DSSP file (Angstrom, degrees, kcal/mol; ACC not computed):
  #  RESIDUE AA STRUCTURE BP1 BP2  ACC     N-H-->O    O-->H-N    N-H-->O    O-->H-N    TCO  KAPPA ALPHA  PHI   PSI    X-CA   Y-CA   Z-CA
    1    1 A M              0   0    0      0, 0.0     2,-0.4     0, 0.0     0, 0.0   0.000 360.0 360.0 360.0 131.8  -62.2  -23.8   19.2
    2    2 A K        -     0   0    0      1,-0.1     2,-0.2     0, 0.0     0, 0.0  -0.681 360.0-123.3 -88.1 132.8  -62.8  -24.0   15.5
    3    3 A A        -     0   0    0     -2,-0.4     2,-0.3     1,-0.1    -1,-0.1  -0.534  25.9-125.9 -76.0 139.1  -61.0  -26.7   13.6
    4    4 A K        -     0   0    0     -2,-0.2    -1,-0.1     1,-0.1     0, 0.0  -0.601  19.9-120.5 -87.1 147.3  -58.9  -25.5   10.8
    5    5 A K     >  -     0   0    0     -2,-0.3     4,-2.3     1,-0.1     3,-0.3  -0.459  26.6-109.9 -79.9 157.1  -59.3  -26.9    7.3
    6    6 A P  H  > S+     0   0    0      0, 0.0     4,-2.7     0, 0.0     5,-0.2   0.867 118.8  53.2 -57.5 -38.0  -56.4  -28.6    5.6
    7    7 A N  H  > S+     0   0    0      2,-0.2     4,-2.5     1,-0.2     5,-0.2   0.887 108.8  49.5 -65.3 -38.3  -56.0  -25.7    3.1
    8    8 A E  H  > S+     0   0    0     -3,-0.3     4,-2.5     2,-0.2    -1,-0.2   0.914 112.4  47.4 -66.3 -42.6  -55.8  -23.2    5.9
    9    9 A I  H  X S+     0   0    0     -4,-2.3     4,-2.6     2,-0.2     5,-0.2   0.935 112.6  49.2 -63.1 -46.1  -53.2  -25.3    7.7
   10   10 A R  H  X S+     0   0    0     -4,-2.7     4,-2.6    -5,-0.2    -2,-0.2   0.917 112.5  47.8 -60.2 -44.1  -51.2  -25.7    4.5
   11   11 A E  H  X S+     0   0    0     -4,-2.5     4,-2.4     2,-0.2    -1,-0.2   0.894 111.8  50.2 -64.9 -40.9  -51.4  -21.9    3.8
   12   12 A E  H  X S+     0   0    0     -4,-2.5     4,-2.2     2,-0.2    -2,-0.2   0.926 112.9  45.5 -64.3 -44.9  -50.3  -21.1    7.4
   13   13 A V  H  X S+     0   0    0     -4,-2.6     4,-2.8     2,-0.2     5,-0.2   0.902 111.5  53.5 -64.3 -41.5  -47.3  -23.5    7.2
   14   14 A R  H  X S+     0   0    0     -4,-2.6     4,-2.6    -5,-0.2    -2,-0.2   0.922 109.6  47.9 -59.7 -44.3  -46.4  -22.1    3.8
   15   15 A K  H  X S+     0   0    0     -4,-2.4     4,-2.5     2,-0.2    -1,-0.2   0.902 112.5  49.1 -63.0 -42.7  -46.4  -18.6    5.1
   16   16 A Q  H  X S+     0   0    0     -4,-2.2     4,-2.5     2,-0.2    -2,-0.2   0.929 114.0  45.4 -62.9 -44.6  -44.3  -19.6    8.1
   17   17 A M  H  X S+     0   0    0     -4,-2.8     4,-3.0     2,-0.2     5,-0.2   0.891 112.2  51.7 -66.4 -39.4  -41.8  -21.4    5.9
   18   18 A A  H  X S+     0   0    0     -4,-2.6     4,-2.7    -5,-0.2    -2,-0.2   0.917 111.9  46.5 -63.6 -42.7  -41.7  -18.5    3.4
   19   19 A A  H  X S+     0   0    0     -4,-2.5     4,-2.2     2,-0.2    -2,-0.2   0.919 114.2  47.8 -65.2 -43.1  -40.9  -16.1    6.2
   20   20 A K  H  X S+     0   0    0     -4,-2.5     4,-2.3     2,-0.2    -2,-0.2   0.926 114.0  46.9 -62.8 -45.4  -38.3  -18.4    7.7
   21   21 A Y  H  X S+     0   0    0     -4,-3.0     4,-2.6     1,-0.2    -2,-0.2   0.914 111.1  51.6 -63.0 -44.0  -36.7  -18.9    4.2
   22   22 A K  H  X S+     0   0    0     -4,-2.7     4,-2.2     1,-0.2    -1,-0.2   0.906 110.8  48.4 -60.8 -41.9  -36.8  -15.2    3.5
   23   23 A Q  H  X S+     0   0    0     -4,-2.2     4,-2.5     2,-0.2    -1,-0.2   0.902 111.2  50.1 -65.5 -41.6  -35.0  -14.4    6.8
   24   24 A E  H  X S+     0   0    0     -4,-2.3     4,-2.6     2,-0.2    -2,-0.2   0.915 110.0  50.3 -63.0 -42.6  -32.4  -17.1    6.2
   25   25 A V  H  X S+     0   0    0     -4,-2.6     4,-2.5     2,-0.2    -2,-0.2   0.918 110.9  49.3 -62.4 -43.0  -31.7  -15.7    2.7
   26   26 A E  H  X S+     0   0    0     -4,-2.2     4,-2.7     2,-0.2    -2,-0.2   0.912 110.7  50.5 -61.5 -43.0  -31.3  -12.2    4.2
   27   27 A D  H  X S+     0   0    0     -4,-2.5     4,-2.5     1,-0.2    -2,-0.2   0.914 111.6  47.6 -61.8 -42.9  -28.9  -13.5    6.8
   28   28 A W  H  X S+     0   0    0     -4,-2.6     4,-2.8     2,-0.2    -2,-0.2   0.893 111.9  49.9 -66.6 -39.0  -26.8  -15.3    4.2
   29   29 A R  H  X S+     0   0    0     -4,-2.5     4,-2.7     2,-0.2    -2,-0.2   0.929 111.5  48.8 -62.5 -44.6  -26.7  -12.2    2.0
   30   30 A K  H  X S+     0   0    0     -4,-2.7     4,-2.2     2,-0.2    -2,-0.2   0.929 113.1  47.0 -61.1 -45.2  -25.7  -10.0    5.0
   31   31 A T  H  X S+     0   0    0     -4,-2.5     4,-2.6     2,-0.2     5,-0.2   0.919 111.9  50.8 -62.2 -44.2  -23.0  -12.5    5.9
   32   32 A A  H  X S+     0   0    0     -4,-2.8     4,-2.5     1,-0.2    -2,-0.2   0.911 110.7  48.9 -61.3 -42.9  -21.8  -12.7    2.3
   33   33 A N  H  X S+     0   0    0     -4,-2.7     4,-2.3     2,-0.2    -1,-0.2   0.889 110.5  51.0 -65.0 -38.4  -21.6   -8.9    2.0
   34   34 A E  H  X S+     0   0    0     -4,-2.2     4,-2.3     2,-0.2    -2,-0.2   0.937 113.2  44.9 -63.4 -45.6  -19.6   -8.7    5.3
   35   35 A Y  H  X S+     0   0    0     -4,-2.6     4,-2.7     1,-0.2    -2,-0.2   0.876 111.3  53.9 -66.3 -36.3  -17.1  -11.3    4.1
   36   36 A R  H  X S+     0   0    0     -4,-2.5     4,-2.2    -5,-0.2    -1,-0.2   0.911 110.8  45.3 -63.9 -41.9  -16.9   -9.6    0.7
   37   37 A S  H  X S+     0   0    0     -4,-2.3     4,-2.3     2,-0.2    -2,-0.2   0.888 113.3  50.0 -70.5 -37.2  -16.0   -6.3    2.3
   38   38 A K  H  X S+     0   0    0     -4,-2.3     4,-2.6     2,-0.2    -2,-0.2   0.919 110.8  50.6 -63.5 -41.9  -13.5   -8.0    4.7
   39   39 A W  H  X S+     0   0    0     -4,-2.7     4,-2.5     2,-0.2    -2,-0.2   0.914 110.3  48.8 -61.6 -44.0  -12.0   -9.7    1.7
   40   40 A A  H  X S+     0   0    0     -4,-2.2     4,-2.3     2,-0.2    -1,-0.2   0.908 111.7  49.9 -63.0 -41.7  -11.7   -6.4   -0.3
   41   41 A K  H  X S+     0   0    0     -4,-2.3     4,-2.5     1,-0.2    -2,-0.2   0.926 111.6  47.6 -62.9 -44.5  -10.1   -4.8    2.8
   42   42 A V  H  X S+     0   0    0     -4,-2.6     4,-2.8     2,-0.2    -2,-0.2   0.886 110.2  53.0 -64.9 -38.7   -7.6   -7.6    3.2
   43   43 A C  H  X S+     0   0    0     -4,-2.5     4,-2.4     2,-0.2    -1,-0.2   0.917 110.4  47.6 -62.2 -42.8   -6.7   -7.5   -0.5
   44   44 A N  H  X S+     0   0    0     -4,-2.3     4,-2.5     2,-0.2    -2,-0.2   0.920 112.9  47.9 -64.0 -43.6   -6.0   -3.7   -0.3
   45   45 A E  H  X S+     0   0    0     -4,-2.5     4,-2.6     1,-0.2    -2,-0.2   0.908 111.6  50.9 -62.9 -41.0   -3.9   -4.2    2.8
   46   46 A M  H  X S+     0   0    0     -4,-2.8     4,-2.4     2,-0.2    -2,-0.2   0.905 110.0  49.4 -64.0 -41.7   -2.0   -7.0    1.1
   47   47 A R  H  X S+     0   0    0     -4,-2.4     4,-2.4     2,-0.2    -2,-0.2   0.924 112.0  48.7 -62.7 -44.0   -1.4   -4.9   -2.0
   48   48 A D  H  X S+     0   0    0     -4,-2.5     4,-2.7     1,-0.2    -2,-0.2   0.905 111.8  49.1 -62.3 -40.9   -0.1   -2.0    0.3
   49   49 A L  H  X S+     0   0    0     -4,-2.6     4,-2.8     2,-0.2    -1,-0.2   0.875 109.5  51.8 -67.9 -36.5    2.1   -4.4    2.1
   50   50 A R  H  X S+     0   0    0     -4,-2.4     4,-2.6     2,-0.2    -2,-0.2   0.929 111.8  47.0 -62.7 -44.0    3.5   -5.9   -1.1
   51   51 A D  H  X S+     0   0    0     -4,-2.4     4,-2.4     2,-0.2    -2,-0.2   0.928 114.0  47.1 -62.4 -44.8    4.3   -2.3   -2.3
   52   52 A E  H  X S+     0   0    0     -4,-2.7     4,-2.7     1,-0.2    -2,-0.2   0.904 111.5  51.8 -63.5 -40.9    5.9   -1.5    1.0
   53   53 A N  H  X S+     0   0    0     -4,-2.8     4,-2.5     2,-0.2    -2,-0.2   0.924 110.4  47.9 -61.4 -45.6    7.9   -4.7    1.0
   54   54 A A  H  X S+     0   0    0     -4,-2.6     4,-2.2     1,-0.2    -1,-0.2   0.910 112.6  49.5 -62.4 -42.1    9.2   -4.0   -2.5
   55   55 A E  H  X S+     0   0    0     -4,-2.4     4,-2.3     1,-0.2    -2,-0.2   0.913 111.9  47.9 -63.3 -43.2   10.2   -0.5   -1.5
   56   56 A L  H  X S+     0   0    0     -4,-2.7     4,-2.6     2,-0.2    -2,-0.2   0.880 110.3  51.9 -67.3 -37.5   12.0   -1.7    1.6
   57   57 A K  H  X S+     0   0    0     -4,-2.5     4,-2.5     2,-0.2    -1,-0.2   0.912 109.8  50.0 -62.7 -41.4   13.8   -4.4   -0.4
   58   58 A E  H  X S+     0   0    0     -4,-2.2     4,-2.2     2,-0.2    -2,-0.2   0.917 112.0  47.1 -63.1 -43.6   14.9   -1.7   -2.9
   59   59 A K  H  X S+     0   0    0     -4,-2.3     4,-2.5     2,-0.2    -2,-0.2   0.899 110.9  52.7 -64.4 -39.9   16.1    0.5    0.0
   60   60 A L  H  X S+     0   0    0     -4,-2.6     4,-2.7     2,-0.2    -2,-0.2   0.924 109.3  48.5 -62.0 -44.7   17.9   -2.5    1.6
   61   61 A E  H  X S+     0   0    0     -4,-2.5     4,-2.5     1,-0.2    -1,-0.2   0.905 111.3  50.5 -62.4 -41.0   19.7   -3.2   -1.7
   62   62 A A  H  X S+     0   0    0     -4,-2.2     4,-2.3     1,-0.2    -1,-0.2   0.906 111.9  47.6 -63.4 -40.4   20.7    0.4   -2.0
   63   63 A Q  H  X S+     0   0    0     -4,-2.5     4,-2.7     2,-0.2    -2,-0.2   0.898 110.4  51.6 -68.4 -39.5   22.1    0.4    1.5
   64   64 A K  H  X S+     0   0    0     -4,-2.7     4,-2.5     2,-0.2    -2,-0.2   0.928 111.6  47.8 -60.2 -44.2   24.0   -2.8    1.0
   65   65 A E  H  X S+     0   0    0     -4,-2.5     4,-2.4     1,-0.2    -2,-0.2   0.911 111.9  49.5 -62.4 -42.7   25.5   -1.3   -2.1
   66   66 A W  H  X S+     0   0    0     -4,-2.3     4,-2.6     2,-0.2    -2,-0.2   0.904 110.6  50.0 -63.9 -41.2   26.4    1.8   -0.2
   67   67 A I  H  X S+     0   0    0     -4,-2.7     4,-2.9     2,-0.2    -2,-0.2   0.909 109.9  51.1 -63.9 -42.0   28.0   -0.2    2.6
   68   68 A E  H  X S+     0   0    0     -4,-2.5     4,-2.5     2,-0.2    -2,-0.2   0.931 112.1  46.5 -61.0 -45.1   30.0   -2.2    0.1
   69   69 A R  H  X S+     0   0    0     -4,-2.4     4,-2.5     2,-0.2    -2,-0.2   0.919 112.8  49.8 -62.0 -42.9   31.3    1.0   -1.5
   70   70 A L  H  X S+     0   0    0     -4,-2.6     4,-2.8     1,-0.2    -2,-0.2   0.905 110.6  49.6 -63.4 -41.0   32.0    2.5    1.9
   71   71 A M  H  X S+     0   0    0     -4,-2.9     4,-2.4     2,-0.2    -1,-0.2   0.905 110.5  50.2 -65.7 -39.8   33.9   -0.7    2.9
   72   72 A E  H  < S+     0   0    0     -4,-2.5     4,-0.5     2,-0.2    -2,-0.2   0.915 112.6  47.9 -60.4 -42.1   35.9   -0.5   -0.3
   73   73 A F  H >< S+     0   0    0     -4,-2.5     3,-0.9     1,-0.2    -2,-0.2   0.919 112.9  47.1 -65.8 -43.7   36.7    3.1    0.4
   74   74 A V  H 3< S+     0   0    0     -4,-2.8    -1,-0.2     1,-0.2    -2,-0.2   0.872 111.6  51.3 -66.5 -36.6   37.7    2.4    4.0
   75   75 A N  T 3< S+     0   0    0     -4,-2.4    -1,-0.2    -5,-0.2    -2,-0.2   0.491  88.0 108.6 -81.5  -2.7   39.9   -0.6    2.9
   76   76 A M  S <  S-     0   0    0     -3,-0.9    -3,-0.0    -4,-0.5     2,-0.0  -0.383  82.1-100.1 -69.9 150.2   41.8    1.5    0.3
   77   77 A P     >  -     0   0    0      0, 0.0     4,-2.6     0, 0.0     5,-0.2  -0.376  38.6-108.2 -63.1 154.4   45.4    2.4    0.9
   78   78 A D  H  > S+     0   0    0      1,-0.2     4,-2.5     2,-0.2     5,-0.2   0.868 116.9  50.9 -56.6 -42.1   45.7    6.0    2.2
   79   79 A D  H  > S+     0   0    0      1,-0.2     4,-2.0     2,-0.2    -1,-0.2   0.909 113.1  44.7 -66.2 -41.0   47.2    7.4   -1.1
   80   80 A K  H  > S+     0   0    0      2,-0.2     4,-2.7     1,-0.2    -1,-0.2   0.887 112.7  52.7 -68.0 -38.2   44.4    5.9   -3.2
   81   81 A R  H  X S+     0   0    0     -4,-2.6     4,-2.5     2,-0.2    -2,-0.2   0.926 108.8  49.3 -62.6 -44.5   41.8    7.1   -0.8
   82   82 A S  H  X S+     0   0    0     -4,-2.5     4,-2.3     1,-0.2    -1,-0.2   0.916 112.7  47.5 -61.4 -43.5   43.1   10.6   -0.9
   83   83 A A  H  X S+     0   0    0     -4,-2.0     4,-2.6     1,-0.2    -1,-0.2   0.900 111.3  51.5 -64.3 -40.4   43.1   10.5   -4.8
   84   84 A A  H  X S+     0   0    0     -4,-2.7     4,-2.5     2,-0.2    -2,-0.2   0.889 109.3  49.9 -64.5 -39.3   39.6    9.1   -4.8
   85   85 A V  H  X S+     0   0    0     -4,-2.5     4,-2.6     2,-0.2    -2,-0.2   0.930 111.5  48.2 -64.2 -45.3   38.3   11.9   -2.5
   86   86 A K  H  X S+     0   0    0     -4,-2.3     4,-2.4     1,-0.2    -2,-0.2   0.920 112.6  48.8 -61.1 -42.9   39.9   14.5   -4.7
   87   87 A E  H  X S+     0   0    0     -4,-2.6     4,-2.9     1,-0.2     5,-0.2   0.911 111.0  50.5 -63.0 -42.1   38.4   12.9   -7.8
   88   88 A Y  H  X S+     0   0    0     -4,-2.5     4,-2.9     2,-0.2    -2,-0.2   0.922 110.4  49.1 -61.0 -44.9   35.0   12.8   -6.1
   89   89 A V  H  X S+     0   0    0     -4,-2.6     4,-2.4     2,-0.2    -2,-0.2   0.917 113.6  46.4 -62.5 -43.4   35.2   16.4   -5.2
   90   90 A V  H  X S+     0   0    0     -4,-2.4     4,-2.6     2,-0.2    -2,-0.2   0.945 114.9  46.0 -64.3 -48.1   36.2   17.4   -8.7
   91   91 A N  H  X S+     0   0    0     -4,-2.9     4,-2.8     1,-0.2    -2,-0.2   0.895 112.7  51.3 -62.0 -39.7   33.4   15.3  -10.3
   92   92 A R  H  X S+     0   0    0     -4,-2.9     4,-2.7    -5,-0.2    -1,-0.2   0.921 110.5  48.3 -62.5 -44.3   30.9   16.6   -7.8
   93   93 A R  H  X S+     0   0    0     -4,-2.4     4,-2.6     2,-0.2    -2,-0.2   0.919 113.2  47.5 -63.0 -43.9   31.8   20.2   -8.6
   94   94 A I  H  X S+     0   0    0     -4,-2.6     4,-2.5     2,-0.2    -2,-0.2   0.920 112.9  49.2 -63.6 -43.5   31.6   19.5  -12.4
   95   95 A T  H  X S+     0   0    0     -4,-2.8     4,-2.5     2,-0.2    -2,-0.2   0.919 112.1  47.9 -61.5 -44.2   28.2   17.8  -11.9
   96   96 A Q  H  X S+     0   0    0     -4,-2.7     4,-2.8     2,-0.2    -2,-0.2   0.907 111.7  49.8 -65.2 -41.5   26.9   20.6   -9.8
   97   97 A E  H  X S+     0   0    0     -4,-2.6     4,-2.4     2,-0.2    -1,-0.2   0.912 110.9  50.3 -62.7 -41.6   28.1   23.2  -12.4
   98   98 A F  H  X S+     0   0    0     -4,-2.5     4,-3.0     2,-0.2     5,-0.4   0.929 112.1  47.2 -61.1 -45.8   26.5   21.3  -15.2
   99   99 A R  H  X S+     0   0    0     -4,-2.5     4,-2.3     1,-0.2    -2,-0.2   0.915 112.5  49.4 -62.4 -43.3   23.2   21.1  -13.2
  100  100 A D  H  < S+     0   0    0     -4,-2.8    -1,-0.2     1,-0.2    -2,-0.2   0.896 116.8  42.3 -62.6 -39.1   23.4   24.8  -12.4
  101  101 A L  H  < S+     0   0    0     -4,-2.4     4,-0.2    -5,-0.2    -2,-0.2   0.929 130.6  21.0 -74.9 -46.3   24.0   25.7  -16.1
  102  102 A F  H  X S+     0   0    0     -4,-3.0     4,-2.3    -5,-0.2     3,-0.3   0.501  95.3  96.1-105.4  -6.0   21.6   23.3  -17.8
  103  103 A G  H  X S+     0   0    0     -4,-2.3     4,-2.7    -5,-0.4     5,-0.2   0.900  84.0  50.9 -53.7 -48.5   19.0   22.6  -15.1
  104  104 A P  H  > S+     0   0    0      0, 0.0     4,-2.2     0, 0.0    -1,-0.2   0.883 110.7  50.1 -59.9 -36.7   16.5   25.2  -16.1
  105  105 A Y  H  > S+     0   0    0     -3,-0.3     4,-2.6    -4,-0.2    -2,-0.2   0.926 112.0  46.7 -66.6 -43.7   16.6   24.0  -19.7
  106  106 A F  H  X S+     0   0    0     -4,-2.3     4,-2.6     2,-0.2    -1,-0.2   0.889 110.9  52.7 -65.6 -38.1   16.0   20.4  -18.6
  107  107 A D  H  X S+     0   0    0     -4,-2.7     4,-2.4    -5,-0.2    -1,-0.2   0.930 110.9  47.3 -61.2 -44.1   13.2   21.4  -16.3
  108  108 A T  H  X S+     0   0    0     -4,-2.2     4,-2.5     2,-0.2    -2,-0.2   0.927 112.3  49.0 -63.0 -45.4   11.5   23.3  -19.1
  109  109 A L  H  X S+     0   0    0     -4,-2.6     4,-2.4     1,-0.2    -1,-0.2   0.897 111.0  50.9 -62.7 -39.4   11.9   20.3  -21.5
  110  110 A N  H  X S+     0   0    0     -4,-2.6     4,-2.5     2,-0.2    -1,-0.2   0.914 110.1  49.3 -64.0 -42.0   10.5   18.0  -18.8
  111  111 A R  H  X S+     0   0    0     -4,-2.4     4,-2.7     2,-0.2    -2,-0.2   0.927 111.9  48.2 -62.6 -44.1    7.5   20.2  -18.3
  112  112 A L  H  X S+     0   0    0     -4,-2.5     4,-1.5     1,-0.2    -1,-0.2   0.896 111.8  50.2 -63.1 -39.1    6.8   20.4  -22.0
  113  113 A N  H  X S+     0   0    0     -4,-2.4     4,-0.6     2,-0.2    -1,-0.2   0.901 111.7  47.9 -65.8 -40.8    7.2   16.6  -22.3
  114  114 A I  H >< S+     0   0    0     -4,-2.5     3,-1.0     1,-0.2    -2,-0.2   0.902 111.0  51.0 -66.7 -40.5    4.7   16.1  -19.4
  115  115 A L  H 3< S+     0   0    0     -4,-2.7    -1,-0.2     1,-0.2    -2,-0.2   0.788 102.4  61.1 -68.7 -25.7    2.3   18.6  -20.9
  116  116 A S  H 3<        0   0    0     -4,-1.5    -1,-0.2     1,-0.3    -2,-0.2   0.673 360.0 360.0 -75.9 -14.8    2.4   16.8  -24.3
  117  117 A W    <<        0   0    0     -3,-1.0    -1,-0.3    -4,-0.6    -2,-0.2   0.516 360.0 360.0 -71.5 360.0    1.1   13.6  -22.7
């Protein structure tokens, strides 16, 4: 067996350490990229959940308001309730007639406004 010179030993150890270091750096890069992609995914999910939460809160508030109105309507005396129903039907009919009459014009104006952007 031939004895190795100190320079050969040093070079061999340097190569081993360089290979080990290079592998460690690659492993850390891979881990960092995995965590970065997981973080991005979680951020997207969190944003979607925030949007969904805001939408659900808005719907809840609308339903609470509707329930309050309904309770007011139910708790009205019969004569006032009957008058309120008649008023609602008349207003609804007027609103629908207005929409039928002017709806096409408003649709056209909205389209023109959208196209001008």
